[in-house]
C-alpha positions as CSV (number, residue, x, y, z in Angstrom):
1,M,-79.7,49.5,19.1
2,K,-82.9,51.3,18.9
3,S,-85.0,48.3,19.8
4,I,-84.0,48.4,23.4
5,H,-85.8,51.7,23.9
6,V,-89.2,50.5,22.4
7,P,-91.5,48.8,25.0
8,V,-93.7,46.2,23.3
9,M,-97.3,46.4,22.6
10,L,-97.4,49.6,24.5
11,Q,-100.8,50.7,23.0
12,E,-102.2,47.3,23.8
13,V,-100.9,47.2,27.4
14,M,-102.5,50.6,28.3
15,E,-105.7,50.0,26.4
16,Y,-106.3,46.6,28.2
17,L,-104.7,47.3,31.7
18,R,-106.5,50.7,31.9
19,P,-104.3,52.4,34.3
20,R,-106.1,55.3,36.2
21,E,-105.3,58.3,38.6
22,G,-104.4,56.9,41.9
23,N,-103.8,53.1,41.1
24,I,-101.3,50.8,42.2
25,F,-99.6,48.8,39.8
26,L,-96.9,46.3,39.5
27,D,-94.4,46.0,36.6
28,G,-92.8,42.7,37.5
29,T,-90.1,43.1,34.8
30,I,-89.2,46.8,34.6
31,G,-86.2,46.6,32.2
32,L,-85.7,49.9,30.9
33,G,-88.7,51.5,32.1
34,G,-90.8,51.9,28.8
35,H,-93.9,50.5,29.9
36,A,-93.5,51.6,33.4
37,E,-93.1,55.3,32.2
38,S,-96.6,55.3,30.5
39,I,-98.1,53.5,33.6
40,L,-96.7,56.3,35.8
41,E,-98.1,59.0,33.6
42,A,-101.4,57.6,34.0
43,I,-101.7,56.8,37.6
44,G,-100.5,60.2,38.5
45,E,-98.7,61.5,41.5
46,K,-101.4,59.8,43.9
47,G,-100.6,56.4,42.1
48,R,-97.8,54.0,42.9
49,L,-95.9,51.8,40.9
50,I,-93.7,48.9,41.9
51,G,-90.9,48.0,39.5
52,I,-89.1,44.8,39.7
53,D,-86.1,43.4,37.9
54,R,-83.4,40.7,38.6
55,D,-81.1,42.5,36.2
56,Q,-79.4,45.4,38.3
57,N,-78.0,47.0,35.2
58,A,-81.5,47.4,33.7
59,L,-83.0,48.6,37.2
60,S,-80.3,51.4,37.4
61,L,-81.0,52.6,33.7
62,A,-84.7,52.5,34.6
63,E,-84.2,54.6,37.8
64,K,-82.4,57.2,35.7
65,R,-85.2,57.1,33.1
66,L,-88.1,57.4,35.5
67,E,-86.0,59.8,37.9
68,K,-88.8,62.5,37.8
69,Y,-91.3,59.7,39.0
70,A,-89.3,58.6,42.0
71,K,-91.8,59.5,44.5
72,Q,-94.3,57.3,43.0
73,C,-92.1,54.4,42.2
74,N,-90.3,51.5,44.1
75,F,-87.5,50.4,42.2
76,I,-86.8,46.7,43.5
77,Y,-83.9,44.5,42.6
78,G,-85.5,41.0,42.8
79,N,-87.4,38.5,41.1
80,F,-91.2,38.6,40.5
81,R,-91.8,35.2,42.0
82,D,-91.0,36.6,45.2
83,F,-93.4,39.2,45.1
84,D,-95.5,38.2,48.1
85,N,-92.5,38.8,50.2
86,I,-91.7,42.3,48.3
87,S,-95.2,43.3,48.9
88,K,-95.1,42.7,52.6
89,D,-91.9,44.7,52.9
90,L,-93.7,47.7,51.0
91,G,-97.0,47.4,53.0
92,I,-99.0,46.7,49.9
93,R,-102.2,44.3,50.2
94,N,-103.8,45.0,46.9
95,L,-103.0,46.0,43.2
96,D,-105.1,47.5,40.6
97,G,-103.0,46.2,37.8
98,I,-100.1,43.9,36.7
99,L,-97.9,43.7,34.0
100,L,-95.1,40.7,33.3
101,D,-93.2,41.1,30.1
102,V,-91.2,37.7,30.3
103,G,-88.2,36.7,28.8
104,V,-84.8,38.0,27.6
105,S,-84.5,42.0,27.0
106,S,-82.9,43.3,24.0
107,L,-80.6,45.2,26.4
108,Q,-79.5,41.7,27.5
109,L,-79.3,40.3,23.9
110,D,-77.4,43.2,22.5
111,N,-74.4,42.9,25.1
112,P,-72.2,40.2,23.9
113,D,-70.6,40.0,27.6
114,R,-73.9,38.8,28.9
115,G,-74.0,35.4,26.6
116,F,-77.2,35.3,25.4
117,N,-76.8,36.1,21.5
118,I,-76.0,33.3,19.3
119,R,-74.7,35.6,16.7
120,S,-72.2,37.5,19.1
121,E,-68.7,36.2,20.6
122,G,-69.0,36.2,24.5
123,P,-68.6,34.2,27.6
124,L,-71.3,31.1,28.2
125,D,-73.0,33.3,30.7
126,M,-76.9,33.7,30.3
127,R,-77.5,35.0,33.8
128,M,-80.3,37.4,33.8
129,D,-79.2,38.2,37.5
130,Q,-75.5,38.7,37.5
131,N,-75.3,38.0,41.0
132,G,-76.8,34.2,40.3
133,Q,-74.6,31.2,41.1
134,I,-75.2,29.1,38.2
135,S,-74.5,30.1,34.3
136,A,-74.8,28.3,31.0
137,Y,-71.0,27.6,31.4
138,D,-71.8,25.4,34.7
139,L,-74.7,23.6,33.1
140,V,-73.0,22.9,29.7
141,N,-69.8,21.7,31.3
142,S,-71.1,19.7,34.4
143,L,-74.5,18.2,33.5
144,S,-74.5,14.5,32.2
145,E,-75.7,13.9,28.7
146,N,-79.0,12.9,29.8
147,E,-79.3,16.0,31.8
148,I,-78.4,18.3,28.8
149,A,-80.7,16.6,26.7
150,T,-83.8,16.8,28.8
151,I,-83.3,20.7,29.1
152,L,-82.9,21.0,25.4
153,K,-86.0,18.8,24.9
154,D,-88.1,20.3,27.6
155,F,-87.1,23.9,27.4
156,G,-86.0,24.3,23.7
157,E,-88.4,21.6,22.1
158,E,-85.3,20.8,20.3
159,R,-85.9,17.6,18.2
160,F,-82.2,16.8,17.8
161,A,-81.5,17.3,21.6
162,F,-79.7,13.9,22.3
163,R,-77.5,14.4,19.5
164,I,-76.5,17.9,20.5
165,A,-76.0,16.6,24.1
166,R,-73.7,13.8,22.9
167,V,-71.7,16.1,20.9
168,I,-71.3,18.8,24.0
169,V,-70.2,15.9,26.3
170,E,-67.6,14.5,23.9
171,N,-65.9,17.6,23.2
172,R,-66.0,19.1,26.8
173,H,-63.7,16.2,27.8
174,K,-61.0,17.9,25.6
175,K,-61.6,21.3,27.1
176,P,-64.2,23.1,28.7
177,I,-66.8,24.8,26.4
178,E,-66.2,28.5,27.6
179,S,-67.7,30.8,24.9
180,T,-70.9,31.4,23.0
181,R,-69.1,30.6,19.7
182,E,-67.8,27.3,20.9
183,L,-71.5,26.2,21.8
184,R,-72.8,27.4,18.8
185,H,-70.3,25.5,16.6
186,L,-70.8,22.3,18.5
187,I,-74.6,22.6,18.0
188,M,-74.1,23.2,14.3
189,R,-72.0,19.8,14.1
190,A,-74.7,18.0,15.7
191,M,-77.5,19.2,13.3
192,P,-78.2,17.3,10.2
193,Y,-77.2,19.2,7.0
194,R,-80.7,20.2,6.1
195,K,-81.0,22.0,9.2
196,K,-78.1,24.3,8.7
197,R,-79.7,25.9,5.8
198,E,-82.8,27.0,7.5
199,K,-83.4,30.8,7.9
200,I,-83.8,30.5,11.9
201,H,-80.3,29.7,13.2
202,P,-80.2,26.0,14.2
203,A,-78.8,26.7,17.5
204,T,-81.6,29.1,18.6
205,R,-83.8,26.4,20.3
206,S,-80.9,25.3,22.3
207,F,-79.8,28.6,23.5
208,Q,-83.2,29.2,24.4
209,A,-83.4,26.1,26.7
210,F,-80.1,26.9,28.3
211,R,-81.2,30.5,29.2
212,I,-84.6,29.2,30.6
213,A,-82.7,26.3,32.7
214,V,-80.2,29.0,34.1
215,N,-82.7,31.6,35.0
216,R,-85.4,29.0,35.8
217,E,-87.7,31.1,34.0
218,L,-90.9,28.9,33.6
219,E,-90.7,28.1,37.4
220,A,-90.6,31.7,38.4
221,L,-93.6,32.6,35.9
222,D,-95.7,29.7,37.4
223,K,-94.8,30.7,40.9
224,A,-95.4,34.6,40.1
225,L,-98.9,34.0,38.6
226,D,-100.3,32.5,41.6
227,K,-98.9,35.2,43.9
228,C,-99.6,38.1,41.9
229,V,-103.4,37.1,40.8
230,D,-104.4,36.6,44.8
231,M,-103.3,40.3,45.2
232,L,-105.4,41.7,42.4
233,K,-108.3,43.8,43.5
234,P,-111.7,42.9,41.8
235,S,-111.8,44.3,38.5
236,G,-108.0,44.7,38.5
237,R,-106.3,43.3,35.5
238,I,-103.3,41.5,34.9
239,G,-101.3,41.4,31.4
240,V,-98.6,39.0,30.6
241,I,-96.1,39.5,27.4
242,C,-94.6,36.1,26.3
243,F,-92.1,35.6,23.4
244,H,-92.4,31.9,22.9
245,S,-94.9,29.0,23.4
246,L,-93.6,27.6,26.5
247,E,-94.3,30.7,28.5
248,D,-97.6,31.2,26.8
249,R,-98.8,27.7,27.3
250,I,-98.2,28.3,31.3
251,V,-100.2,31.6,31.1
252,K,-102.8,30.2,29.0
253,V,-103.3,27.1,31.4
254,K,-103.1,29.3,34.6
255,F,-105.6,32.0,33.4
256,R,-107.8,29.3,32.2
257,D,-107.7,27.4,35.6
258,F,-108.2,30.7,37.8
259,A,-111.3,31.3,35.3
260,K,-112.9,27.9,36.4
261,E,-112.1,28.7,39.9
262,G,-114.0,31.9,39.8
263,K,-110.7,34.1,40.4
264,L,-110.4,35.6,36.6
265,R,-112.4,36.5,33.8
266,L,-110.6,36.3,30.3
267,I,-110.7,39.7,28.8
268,V,-109.4,38.1,25.4
269,K,-109.7,34.5,24.5
270,K,-106.9,34.5,22.0
271,P,-103.5,36.3,22.8
272,L,-103.2,39.8,21.4
273,R,-100.3,40.2,18.9
274,P,-98.5,43.1,17.7
275,S,-99.8,45.4,14.8
276,E,-98.0,44.9,11.5
277,K,-96.8,48.6,11.7
278,E,-95.0,47.7,15.1
279,M,-93.6,44.6,13.7
280,D,-92.1,46.8,11.0
281,L,-90.7,49.1,13.3
282,N,-89.3,46.7,15.7
283,P,-88.8,43.0,14.1
284,R,-88.1,41.6,17.6
285,C,-91.6,42.0,18.6
286,R,-92.9,39.5,16.0
287,S,-93.1,36.4,18.3
288,A,-94.8,38.6,21.3
289,R,-98.0,37.5,22.6
290,L,-100.2,39.5,25.1
291,R,-102.9,37.8,27.4
292,I,-105.1,39.6,29.7
293,A,-107.5,38.8,32.6
294,E,-109.5,40.6,35.0
295,R,-109.9,39.7,38.8
296,I,-113.5,38.5,39.7
């Protein structure tokens, strides 16, 4: 489980976001505090970092890790989509830099009880915020066949969405689908034989789709970008790390639109990718993409 301690693309984040002494930064997904630690070192005692996470367990671990920076850092249990309200409560009007590291964390993936991992046996949960009301169990066992297919198609870009949805609905009449193993097995049953032999697990897209739906991830990212960009100071920078095309597409379009409106300047036209060395050390970072823009 070494990978949970490795912040993705840390060198690129620090180089392009350029945290400086006395800066005010937002880490909208503080996780275990890897990126935050380097940012806090750079901004010094006169700086301030707001670290937000919807996962209370991750937030507690980050708080312990960054204990020596307690006077510089506000640890907030919440969702970065609500940063406008969070900033008002903290009395913050402007930011020098913003980092959003979007998607599921290794801490969540590696815990079978969270229900994110295809290859582990666990409850059908998938909530990033464990106080959230709706879990993957609720979606899988209550939505109609068409609604499930739409989730798989829209959030997983799953070619066999309707076949999978049909198998799920047919089988949940016998008994509720309660575990990741049961869901994985049903998805495999719905797949053509040739798909079962592929290197990437056939259930990957479906698990991603249910996770995104449970946590309303794309909606949160879209709203957060609108709110956060407006709080950036001139020359302040925002960096967003994404791990799949749906998230990256939202960031790409938003940044492009903000650039047309004269709000942002794109620092990199194409997303930055991890180095070969980093990918060798941390294979999970292979799909990471980092986009950077600057407030005008």
